[in-house]
C-alpha positions as CSV (number, residue, x, y, z in Angstrom):
1,M,-178.2,-20.3,38.2
2,F,-174.9,-21.2,39.7
3,Q,-173.2,-18.7,42.1
4,F,-169.5,-18.5,42.8
5,V,-168.7,-19.5,46.4
6,D,-165.8,-18.3,48.4
7,K,-162.8,-20.3,49.3
8,S,-163.7,-21.0,52.8
9,Y,-167.0,-22.5,51.8
10,Y,-165.1,-24.7,49.1
11,R,-162.8,-25.9,51.7
12,R,-165.5,-26.7,54.2
13,E,-167.3,-28.7,51.6
14,T,-164.2,-30.5,50.6
15,N,-163.5,-31.4,54.3
16,R,-167.1,-32.4,54.7
17,L,-166.9,-34.8,51.7
18,V,-163.8,-36.6,53.0
19,S,-164.8,-36.6,56.6
20,G,-164.9,-40.2,57.8
21,K,-163.5,-41.6,54.5
22,F,-160.8,-44.3,55.4
23,L,-157.1,-44.3,54.6
24,S,-154.8,-47.1,55.2
25,G,-151.5,-48.5,53.8
26,T,-149.5,-46.3,51.4
27,V,-151.1,-43.0,50.7
28,V,-149.7,-40.8,48.0
29,D,-150.9,-37.2,48.1
30,L,-150.2,-35.5,44.8
31,G,-149.8,-31.8,45.2
32,G,-149.9,-32.1,48.9
33,G,-147.4,-31.3,51.6
34,K,-147.2,-30.8,55.4
35,R,-149.8,-27.9,55.2
36,S,-152.5,-30.1,53.7
37,S,-155.3,-29.7,56.2
38,Y,-157.8,-31.9,54.4
39,L,-155.7,-35.0,55.7
40,N,-157.0,-34.3,59.2
41,Y,-160.6,-35.1,58.2
42,F,-160.0,-38.6,56.9
43,T,-160.2,-41.6,59.3
44,K,-156.7,-43.3,59.2
45,S,-155.6,-46.7,60.3
46,Q,-152.6,-47.0,62.7
47,E,-150.5,-48.4,59.8
48,I,-150.3,-45.6,57.3
49,K,-147.4,-44.4,55.1
50,A,-148.1,-41.0,53.7
51,I,-146.0,-39.6,50.8
52,S,-146.6,-36.3,49.4
53,L,-145.3,-35.0,45.9
54,N,-145.3,-31.4,45.0
55,S,-143.3,-29.0,42.8
56,N,-143.7,-26.3,45.5
57,K,-141.0,-26.9,48.0
58,E,-142.7,-24.4,50.4
59,D,-145.4,-27.0,51.0
60,K,-142.8,-29.2,52.3
61,P,-143.6,-32.5,50.3
62,S,-141.9,-35.7,50.8
63,I,-140.8,-35.6,47.3
64,A,-140.3,-32.4,45.3
65,T,-141.1,-33.2,41.7
66,D,-142.9,-31.9,38.6
67,L,-146.2,-33.6,38.4
68,E,-146.5,-32.8,34.7
69,K,-143.8,-35.5,34.2
70,K,-143.8,-39.2,35.2
71,I,-144.5,-39.7,38.9
72,P,-141.2,-41.0,40.5
73,L,-142.9,-44.0,42.2
74,P,-143.1,-47.7,41.1
75,S,-146.1,-49.1,39.5
76,S,-148.9,-50.6,41.7
77,F,-147.3,-48.7,44.7
78,A,-150.3,-46.9,46.5
79,D,-153.2,-48.1,48.2
80,F,-154.8,-44.7,48.0
81,V,-153.9,-41.5,45.8
82,L,-155.2,-38.2,46.8
83,A,-155.2,-35.2,44.3
84,F,-157.0,-32.2,46.0
85,N,-157.0,-28.9,44.1
86,L,-154.4,-30.3,41.7
87,F,-155.8,-31.0,38.3
88,E,-156.8,-27.3,37.7
89,H,-153.1,-26.7,37.6
90,I,-152.1,-29.4,35.2
91,N,-151.8,-28.8,31.5
92,N,-152.4,-32.5,30.5
93,E,-155.0,-34.0,32.8
94,L,-155.1,-37.3,31.0
95,K,-151.4,-37.9,31.2
96,L,-151.5,-37.4,35.0
97,A,-154.6,-39.5,35.3
98,L,-152.8,-42.3,33.5
99,E,-149.9,-41.9,36.1
100,V,-152.4,-42.2,38.9
101,R,-153.6,-45.4,37.4
102,R,-150.1,-46.6,37.0
103,I,-149.1,-45.9,40.7
104,L,-152.5,-47.2,42.2
105,K,-152.5,-50.7,43.3
106,A,-155.3,-53.0,41.9
107,G,-158.4,-52.2,44.1
108,G,-156.8,-49.0,45.3
109,V,-158.8,-45.8,45.8
110,F,-158.3,-42.5,44.2
111,Y,-159.9,-39.3,45.8
112,A,-159.7,-36.1,43.8
113,V,-161.2,-32.7,44.2
114,T,-161.0,-30.0,41.5
115,P,-162.9,-26.9,40.7
116,F,-162.2,-27.2,37.0
117,L,-160.1,-28.9,34.4
118,K,-158.0,-26.7,32.2
119,E,-157.6,-29.1,29.2
120,F,-161.2,-30.0,28.9
121,L,-163.1,-27.0,30.3
122,P,-161.7,-23.4,30.8
123,W,-162.3,-21.7,34.0
124,N,-165.4,-19.6,34.3
125,E,-168.4,-19.7,36.6
126,E,-170.8,-21.2,34.1
127,N,-168.5,-24.2,33.6
128,I,-168.2,-25.3,37.3
129,P,-171.4,-27.3,37.3
130,K,-170.0,-29.4,34.4
131,V,-166.8,-30.5,36.3
132,P,-168.2,-33.6,37.9
133,E,-169.4,-35.1,34.6
134,L,-166.0,-34.3,33.0
135,M,-164.1,-36.1,36.0
136,L,-166.3,-39.2,35.4
137,K,-165.4,-39.3,31.8
138,L,-161.7,-38.6,32.5
139,F,-161.3,-41.3,35.1
140,T,-163.8,-44.0,34.1
141,R,-163.4,-44.5,30.4
142,P,-159.6,-44.3,29.7
143,L,-158.6,-45.6,33.1
144,G,-161.1,-48.3,33.8
145,L,-161.8,-46.8,37.3
146,C,-165.1,-47.3,38.9
147,H,-167.0,-45.6,41.8
148,V,-166.0,-42.1,40.8
């Protein structure tokens, strides 16, 4: 049986999962900002251009924008796109996923962490184990992404 875990455990596991993962080039952090602690756990090259987008100005993003709308970046812009604890706040996950695909360069990498998906799976403790399978469906089939 699944047991709900506290926020600090969830953060530690997220940080453990990204620890040592490599970032370089242009990195777009959707829902991020200056207070995004998970960035400290990635291995980064010397040449990195990080851009954060968030509607919450208190998070001090590079660009304050509504992520429910078109992302204000050109197509094939990012080498890496991050979306940590974002998709559970989005009303239309597929629309945002298509935007991620649009701004990601060919061969680019997308890292996402989410406890649940509102459109596909309502929040409750019993649904949490189903999230990885739904993320695979959301990002592999319509977007043609691999290595999810």
